[in-house]
Structure formats: C-alpha cells, structure tokens
MARBA-754290 format. One record per residue (C-alpha): x, y, z; residue number from 1; residue in one letter. Coordinates in pm, 1 decimal, padded with zeros to 6 digits. Example, Ala and Ser with C-alpha at 12.3 -4.5 7.8 and 13.67 -1.06 7.14 Angstrom:
<atoms>
        c1        c2        c3  num  residuo
   01230.0  -00450.0   00780.0    1        a
   01367.0  -00106.0   00714.0    2        s
</atoms>
This chain:
<atoms>
        c1        c2        c3  num  residuo
   00000.0   00000.0   00000.0    1        x
   00129.9   00346.7  -00083.1    2        x
   00154.8   00556.0   00229.6    3        x
   00030.2   00910.2   00256.5    4        x
   00309.9   01015.4   00487.6    5        x
   00466.7   01244.0   00227.7    6        x
   00140.7   01439.1   00222.8    7        x
   00086.6   01459.6   00598.2    8        x
   00185.7   01818.2   00673.5    9        x
   00179.1   01921.4   01038.9   10        x
   00261.7   02272.1   01156.1   11        x
   00449.2   02212.8   01481.7   12        x
   00442.4   02502.3   01724.2   13        x
   00436.8   02306.7   02052.3   14        x
   00560.9   02416.7   02406.7   15        x
   00728.2   02229.4   02690.3   16        x
   00539.3   02094.2   02981.7   17        x
   00563.0   01815.8   03230.1   18        x
   00772.5   01505.6   03251.1   19        x
   00753.0   01155.4   03383.1   20        x
   00931.9   00957.0   03646.3   21        x
   01039.4   00595.6   03621.7   22        x
   01037.1   00373.5   03928.4   23        x
   01219.1   00043.1   03975.6   24        x
   01033.2  -00206.5   04195.7   25        x
   01210.4  -00505.8   04346.8   26        x
   01007.8  -00811.5   04440.5   27        x
   01092.8  -01114.1   04652.9   28        x
   00988.4  -01435.1   04479.6   29        x
   00967.5  -01756.1   04682.8   30        x
   01206.6  -02025.5   04563.6   31        x
   01070.1  -02338.8   04396.2   32        x
   01085.6  -02639.2   04629.1   33        x
   01251.3  -02894.3   04400.8   34        x
   01283.1  -03160.1   04664.7   35        x
   00910.9  -03229.9   04655.2   36        x
   00849.2  -03496.8   04387.5   37        x
   00475.3  -03430.3   04386.4   38        x
   00532.6  -03062.7   04320.7   39        x
   00772.3  -03141.7   04034.2   40        x
   00523.4  -03379.4   03871.4   41        x
   00242.2  -03126.5   03907.3   42        x
   00457.8  -02860.5   03741.7   43        x
   00542.3  -03089.0   03448.1   44        x
   00176.1  -03171.6   03397.3   45        x
   00084.9  -02804.8   03395.1   46        x
   00338.2  -02704.9   03123.8   47        x
   00108.3  -02781.1   02821.1   48        x
  -00174.5  -02583.1   02980.5   49        x
   00054.8  -02291.4   03056.7   50        x
   00177.7  -02285.6   02695.1   51        x
  -00179.5  -02292.7   02564.9   52        x
  -00282.3  -02020.9   02807.6   53        x
   00006.8  -01790.7   02721.3   54        x
   00041.8  -01848.1   02346.6   55        x
  -00261.5  -02036.8   02222.8   56        x
  -00446.5  -01725.1   02104.3   57        x
  -00160.9  -01592.7   01890.1   58        x
  -00204.9  -01624.1   01515.6   59        x
   00077.7  -01528.8   01283.2   60        x
  -00019.9  -01258.0   01036.9   61        x
  -00373.6  -01234.2   01170.1   62        x
  -00582.2  -00968.6   00996.3   63        x
  -00717.0  -00731.8   01259.7   64        x
  -00933.0  -00524.6   01030.7   65        x
  -01243.4  -00707.5   01157.1   66        x
  -01185.4  -00555.0   01500.7   67        x
  -01253.4  -00215.0   01346.3   68        x
  -01606.4  -00320.4   01260.7   69        x
  -01688.4  -00285.4   01632.1   70        x
  -01513.1   00031.0   01743.7   71        x
  -01839.8   00149.9   01892.5   72        x
  -01800.8  -00120.4   02158.9   73        x
  -01456.6   00007.6   02268.7   74        x
  -01404.3   00301.5   02501.8   75        x
  -01166.9   00578.2   02395.5   76        x
  -00999.5   00540.6   02737.5   77        x
  -00879.3   00197.9   02620.1   78        x
  -00657.3   00351.7   02350.2   79        x
  -00305.6   00459.9   02436.0   80        x
  -00066.9   00659.8   02219.8   81        x
   00281.8   00515.1   02272.9   82        x
   00533.0   00790.8   02206.1   83        x
   00886.1   00660.8   02149.4   84        x
   01154.7   00929.3   02167.4   85        x
   01525.4   00945.3   02253.1   86        x
   01422.1   01028.7   02610.7   87        x
   01224.4   00706.9   02647.9   88        x
   00873.3   00573.4   02598.2   89        x
   00560.9   00736.9   02735.2   90        x
   00201.5   00615.5   02718.0   91        x
  -00049.1   00895.0   02659.4   92        x
  -00430.0   00866.6   02672.8   93        x
  -00567.7   00910.4   02321.3   94        x
  -00780.9   01218.3   02391.8   95        x
  -00501.2   01394.6   02578.0   96        x
  -00266.2   01345.2   02283.5   97        x
  -00531.1   01466.5   02035.4   98        x
  -00573.0   01794.1   02228.4   99        x
  -00195.4   01842.8   02231.8  100        x
  -00160.8   01766.2   01860.4  101        x
  -00455.8   01991.9   01778.2  102        x
  -00286.5   02289.1   01944.1  103        x
   00020.6   02234.5   01724.0  104        x
  -00151.1   02170.1   01391.1  105        x
  -00391.1   02461.3   01337.5  106        x
  -00431.5   02830.7   01417.3  107        x
  -00570.0   02828.9   01773.2  108        x
  -00774.8   03141.9   01698.4  109        x
  -00982.7   02964.9   01431.5  110        x
  -01356.3   02911.6   01479.6  111        x
  -01457.8   02629.9   01715.5  112        x
  -01623.8   02422.3   01441.7  113        x
  -01308.3   02434.3   01229.4  114        x
  -01104.5   02318.8   01529.8  115        x
  -01351.7   02036.4   01588.2  116        x
  -01317.2   01921.5   01226.7  117        x
  -00938.2   01919.6   01268.5  118        x
  -00965.6   01719.1   01593.6  119        x
  -01175.0   01453.5   01419.1  120        x
  -00916.8   01424.4   01139.2  121        x
  -00630.5   01384.3   01386.1  122        x
  -00821.9   01113.7   01573.3  123        x
  -00912.1   00937.0   01247.6  124        x
  -00550.5   00931.0   01130.7  125        x
  -00430.4   00788.6   01462.3  126        x
  -00692.5   00514.3   01461.5  127        x
  -00604.2   00425.1   01102.0  128        x
  -00237.6   00397.6   01201.9  129        x
  -00333.5   00152.2   01474.1  130        x
  -00540.2  -00052.6   01228.7  131        x
  -00257.0  -00068.1   00974.6  132        x
   00019.3  -00144.9   01225.7  133        x
  -00098.1  -00498.2   01304.6  134        x
   00014.9  -00443.9   01663.9  135        x
  -00330.4  -00451.8   01817.3  136        x
  -00623.4  -00218.4   01789.8  137        x
  -00564.6  -00023.2   02111.4  138        x
  -00196.3   00066.2   02092.2  139        x
  -00094.7   00353.3   01863.1  140        x
   00282.8   00383.1   01819.2  141        x
   00427.4   00719.6   01716.0  142        x
   00746.3   00923.4   01739.3  143        x
   00658.3   01280.1   01831.7  144        x
   00944.8   01477.8   01985.3  145        x
   00726.4   01790.2   02002.3  146        x
   00459.3   01640.1   02226.9  147        x
   00393.7   01854.1   02532.9  148        x
   00581.5   02159.5   02407.8  149        x
   00284.0   02396.7   02384.1  150        x
  -00009.9   02478.0   02608.4  151        x
  -00338.1   02468.4   02417.1  152        x
  -00606.8   02732.6   02457.8  153        x
  -00942.8   02676.9   02623.0  154        x
  -01100.3   02658.1   02276.6  155        x
  -00858.7   02382.3   02175.0  156        x
  -00955.1   02163.3   02471.3  157        x
  -01322.5   02239.6   02412.1  158        x
  -01293.5   02125.4   02048.7  159        x
  -01124.9   01800.8   02151.5  160        x
  -01375.6   01737.5   02430.9  161        x
  -01685.0   01806.1   02218.9  162        x
  -01570.5   01554.1   01955.8  163        x
  -01445.9   01294.8   02205.1  164        x
  -01432.3   00952.4   02040.0  165        x
  -01563.9   01077.0   01703.4  166        x
  -01377.3   00972.9   01389.0  167        x
  -01436.2   00980.9   01013.9  168        x
  -01477.7   00645.2   00841.2  169        x
  -01485.8   00508.0   00489.5  170        x
  -01610.6   00151.5   00441.2  171        x
  -01582.7   00085.9   00817.8  172        x
  -01218.4   00194.9   00843.2  173        x
  -01094.9   00531.2   00975.6  174        x
  -00981.2   00771.3   00701.1  175        x
  -00625.7   00901.8   00666.6  176        x
  -00724.1   01241.3   00808.1  177        x
  -00525.6   01445.3   00554.9  178        x
  -00524.3   01825.0   00593.1  179        x
  -00318.6   02131.9   00499.4  180        x
  -00321.9   02508.4   00553.6  181        x
  -00430.5   02682.3   00230.3  182        x
  -00517.5   02552.5  -00117.7  183        x
  -00442.5   02712.0  -00454.1  184        x
  -00817.2   02738.8  -00512.0  185        x
  -00914.7   02370.2  -00489.7  186        x
  -00801.3   02050.2  -00325.4  187        x
  -00642.0   01762.2  -00516.8  188        x
  -00776.7   01429.9  -00638.5  189        x
  -00579.4   01139.6  -00486.3  190        x
  -00631.3   00917.8  -00793.8  191        x
  -00427.7   01160.5  -01004.9  192        x
  -00138.1   01103.7  -00766.1  193        x
  -00173.1   00726.8  -00789.2  194        x
  -00314.0   00707.5  -00435.1  195        x
  -00610.6   00491.3  -00530.8  196        x
  -00646.2   00353.3  -00177.7  197        x
  -00779.4   00693.7  -00065.9  198        x
  -01088.0   00732.9  -00291.3  199        x
  -01245.0   00981.7  -00051.4  200        x
  -00979.8   01244.3  -00132.1  201        x
  -01150.8   01429.9  -00415.4  202        x
  -01100.2   01770.1  -00572.9  203        x
  -01310.7   02029.2  -00386.7  204        x
  -01343.6   02398.5  -00471.0  205        x
  -01192.0   02638.8  -00215.9  206        x
  -01270.2   02963.6  -00394.0  207        x
  -01197.1   03191.3  -00096.6  208        x
  -00850.3   03060.1  -00012.4  209        x
  -00692.5   03342.6  -00214.5  210        x
  -00804.8   03571.3   00072.1  211        x
  -00550.4   03410.8   00304.6  212        x
  -00248.4   03629.6   00383.5  213        x
  -00034.7   03319.9   00315.7  214        x
  -00188.1   03240.7  -00023.6  215        x
   00095.9   03369.2  -00246.1  216        x
   00471.8   03352.6  -00196.1  217        x
   00785.9   03351.0  -00408.9  218        x
   01152.0   03252.9  -00398.2  219        x
   01437.6   03373.4  -00618.4  220        x
   01735.9   03169.7  -00741.0  221        x
   02037.7   03247.1  -00948.5  222        x
   02035.1   03016.1  -01254.0  223        x
   02358.2   02844.6  -01152.2  224        x
   02217.3   02772.3  -00806.2  225        x
   01890.7   02654.2  -00959.7  226        x
   02082.5   02407.0  -01179.0  227        x
   02296.3   02288.2  -00887.6  228        x
   01988.6   02202.6  -00679.7  229        x
   01827.4   02026.0  -00976.0  230        x
   02137.1   01813.6  -01036.0  231        x
   02159.1   01693.8  -00675.5  232        x
   01786.7   01605.8  -00650.5  233        x
   01733.9   01231.7  -00689.4  234        x
   01544.4   01123.0  -01003.5  235        x
   01191.6   00985.5  -00985.6  236        x
   01148.4   00659.8  -01176.5  237        x
   00864.0   00731.4  -01418.2  238        x
   00811.0   00798.2  -01789.2  239        x
   00604.0   01055.6  -01974.0  240        x
   00387.5   00775.5  -02111.4  241        x
   00302.2   00664.7  -01759.1  242        x
   00223.8   01019.8  -01650.0  243        x
  -00005.1   01100.8  -01942.5  244        x
  -00204.4   00777.8  -01909.8  245        x
  -00434.1   00987.8  -01695.0  246        x
  -00613.5   01223.6  -01932.8  247        x
  -00665.2   01483.4  -01658.9  248        x
  -00288.1   01544.4  -01642.9  249        x
  -00166.2   01827.1  -01866.9  250        x
   00182.7   01898.6  -01998.8  251        x
   00321.8   02250.0  -02035.8  252        x
   00652.0   02419.5  -02109.8  253        x
   00837.3   02563.1  -01811.7  254        x
   01169.3   02742.6  -01841.8  255        x
   01456.7   02642.9  -02071.7  256        x
   01422.1   02268.0  -02128.8  257        x
   01199.7   02192.8  -01827.6  258        x
   00851.8   02046.6  -01879.1  259        x
   00574.5   02057.1  -01617.4  260        x
   00296.3   01800.0  -01571.0  261        x
   00000.5   01939.0  -01377.1  262        x
  -00299.1   01766.8  -01222.2  263        x
  -00653.2   01896.0  -01270.8  264        x
  -00620.9   02121.9  -00962.7  265        x
  -00314.6   02297.1  -01106.4  266        x
  -00052.8   02137.4  -00880.5  267        x
   00267.5   02015.2  -01044.4  268        x
   00285.7   01636.3  -01029.1  269        x
   00618.5   01596.0  -01210.7  270        x
   00890.5   01794.9  -01385.6  271        x
   01123.4   01665.5  -01654.8  272        x
   01453.1   01789.3  -01791.2  273        x
   01606.1   01569.8  -02057.5  274        x
   01580.1   01211.3  -01932.8  275        x
   01545.1   01309.2  -01568.1  276        x
   01208.9   01329.3  -01390.2  277        x
   01139.0   01452.4  -01036.3  278        x
   00806.6   01481.0  -00854.7  279        x
   00640.1   01809.2  -00772.4  280        x
   00675.0   01737.2  -00400.2  281        x
   01048.2   01669.5  -00443.6  282        x
   01085.0   02000.5  -00625.7  283        x
   00883.3   02178.9  -00357.9  284        x
   01110.4   02046.7  -00081.8  285        x
   01434.8   02105.7  -00271.0  286        x
   01351.1   02466.3  -00361.2  287        x
   01178.1   02551.9  -00031.4  288        x
   00837.4   02627.1  -00182.1  289        x
   00515.2   02658.0   00016.1  290        x
   00326.5   02428.7  -00224.2  291        x
   00362.6   02230.7  -00546.1  292        x
   00131.7   02475.4  -00725.3  293        x
   00392.5   02706.0  -00876.9  294        x
   00502.4   02897.3  -01187.7  295        x
   00836.2   03020.6  -01322.6  296        x
   00940.4   03374.1  -01412.1  297        x
   01279.9   03442.9  -01571.5  298        x
   01453.0   03771.2  -01493.5  299        x
   01803.0   03814.3  -01640.2  300        x
   02018.3   03557.2  -01457.6  301        x
   01750.9   03493.3  -01194.9  302        x
   01464.0   03245.4  -01177.3  303        x
   01163.0   03346.8  -00969.0  304        x
   00928.1   03069.4  -00854.1  305        x
   00585.6   03185.9  -00737.6  306        x
   00365.5   02950.4  -00533.2  307        x
  -00005.3   02950.3  -00456.3  308        x
  -00133.0   02795.8  -00134.8  309        x
   00042.2   02631.9   00159.7  310        x
   00073.9   02256.2   00192.8  311        x
   00021.8   01944.5  -00016.6  312        x
  -00339.3   02017.5  -00120.8  313        x
  -00490.3   01682.0  -00019.4  314        x
  -00788.7   01658.5   00214.3  315        x
  -00916.5   01954.0   00416.9  316        x
  -00806.1   02311.8   00359.4  317        x
  -00794.8   02462.5   00708.5  318        x
  -00854.0   02813.2   00574.8  319        x
  -01170.6   02710.0   00389.6  320        x
  -01286.5   02510.1   00692.3  321        x
  -01257.8   02824.2   00903.0  322        x
  -01439.8   03032.8   00641.7  323        x
  -01723.5   02777.2   00641.6  324        x
  -01736.1   02788.2   01021.2  325        x
  -01761.7   03169.0   01010.3  326        x
  -02069.1   03127.2   00791.8  327        x
  -02234.7   02901.6   01049.1  328        x
  -02147.1   02556.5   00914.8  329        x
  -02074.9   02290.0   01177.8  330        x
  -01784.6   02044.5   01171.8  331        x
  -02005.6   01769.0   01030.2  332        x
  -02086.8   01980.5   00723.8  333        x
  -01721.1   02083.1   00687.5  334        x
  -01597.5   01723.6   00688.4  335        x
  -01866.6   01601.5   00450.5  336        x
  -01762.9   01875.4   00206.6  337        x
  -01396.8   01769.8   00199.2  338        x
  -01444.3   01393.9   00239.5  339        x
  -01738.9   01279.1   00025.3  340        x
  -01879.6   00928.0   00077.7  341        x
  -01747.6   00915.1   00433.6  342        x
  -01946.2   00910.0   00757.1  343        x
  -01888.5   00989.8   01122.3  344        x
  -01864.3   00716.3   01383.4  345        x
  -01793.7   00718.8   01756.0  346        x
  -01580.4   00490.5   01966.9  347        x
</atoms>
C-alpha cells in the first residue's frame, strides 16, 4: 500500500510541559521447592496448559481489520498513544494526545467548528495507524518529539472534548485524516497522484482561499544555483507515457528545457529535464516552496518561482474550513464537504 506520509503536513508550534518519572520495583519471589516430587510432577503436567494459556491465542499474520467493525463497543480510554523518543517511551491517553496535537496543527484562533473538524481528522488518522500497524487495535505507536511543548487554549480543549471519540470512516475503516493550511483554489484528487487507496480524497473547490495572507509567496534563485539544486535532486522513476495515461494530467513548457505536468487542480505532479524526472513534491522540498502549485518567471540571470497555497493540497483546507465555520457551518458539514462518501462514527 502506498503511504500518505509524504502528504501529511503538520505545523508544529508546541511548548514544553511536564515530565515523567520511572520507578524500579524489586520483588521477593519464593524459591521453587525442588525436593518435593509431587510438586515437580504437578509442574510438568501443567506445562502444556501454561503454553496454551500464554500463546494459544496468537495467530501469525492475523488480519485485525475485523476488530474495526466494532469500534463502537470500545471506550476511547482503552486507547493509548505510545510515544517513542530518545528520552524514552511514554504512554499517553488518546484524547489527551489529540488535544496536544490539535494545538500544534492549526491556528488556535480559528472558529470552534473548524477546530472540531481538525480534531476529528487527527483522531481518524491515529486510529487508522493503529489498524494498519498490526500491533493490536488499542496501541498507537508514534514518534513525536514535540509532544507537550505547547499549552493549548481553552477553545482547543473544548474542540477536543466536544468531539471525544468521534472519527471519520470510509467503508468501516478510519480515514487518513489528511489536511493542509491553504489551497491554490481547490483541493487535489488522490487518484491523479496514484493514491487509489484513498478514494475519498476528491477535488473540492476552495474559492476563498486566495483571501488568506499566506496564499501567495515567491523565492528567487540564481540560474547556476537553480541548476545545482536540480542536479543533486534524486530522479523519480517514471516515464512521460506513464504520467499522461491519466487524461486529466496536462503537460506544459516551463523554463529552458523543463517540462511541467500538472494535475486537474493545477498542482505540479512531475517535472522533466532531458531524461530526468522529479516529482512536484520533491521540487517543492528542494527549492523551499510553500506548495507544489507554482510557476516560473525568468529575470536576467535569476529564476523566480511563485507559489499559490500552503501545503500538499490533499484533504481539508484549514482556511476554507474556518471560512465555512464563520458562515455558520458545523464540523459535520465541513468534513462532509472535503471527504465525500465518508461518515462519522464514535468509539
């Protein structure tokens, strides 16, 4: 399965708080009285039963997806987020972690309903991770070095509390919970990116995102520096024939000998120069762009790259979600707009 990790953008602005103490407990265990023949025989007889008791319910490669058919029978208090960092391992109650993550992933001054929509997406993504891990349905393993580094506002905790246990589902499984800050005017269709396992990520109009103060940005490179960065970026193994199999993908001329391949939302999927191809997300990271929706402008020996939007463009635009909330829409309406054919469930 292709993972969506490359498209999971989280704005981390967390603050330090708390710690944990580890205690070592010594116990005195009575010695086994080996001189008693009856005791030895009883122990030997019990070995098969002990093995069955301890290991009899383990099945190699068991599919645990069926457990997710009955999430409504499990309490959210049963889920633990296991955070593994260089400082050690800490077990965090699911809802406590969601409130902390919420404070770090969205503007805390946004409308309550927009914050609630974001909380549901965070919870959904965590539950999906647990389902895909195969490590049991109630243990969610993460590595989050920024946990506990910011104090959330009262509105943040209210949003998490009012959606406690609620997650977004598609065909009885939690959704990926993809979100980003600002679109270029619409969200992206996952099928155009080859992410066919996320059919609920469709292109949705976000016509007011251009009002965001972060909508447009630009970077400037000297041509020699531009070429140096291009040369050191690893190639993406794909051909033009493979790209253009999807009729919604369009090809256009960029600068010099660079070609751009855009999806239907206007984001650059791939770039080619000679025999070398790189993905739009690779280019975005290499050239420090705010999104993969960009255009080139040549100016003497300089190349200016202008970007529209902030983030990968898949899932929920936080800016549009907040605009909808300002107009009186609740988080249920917001989520149904960005994730068609999904439905809300509760642990």
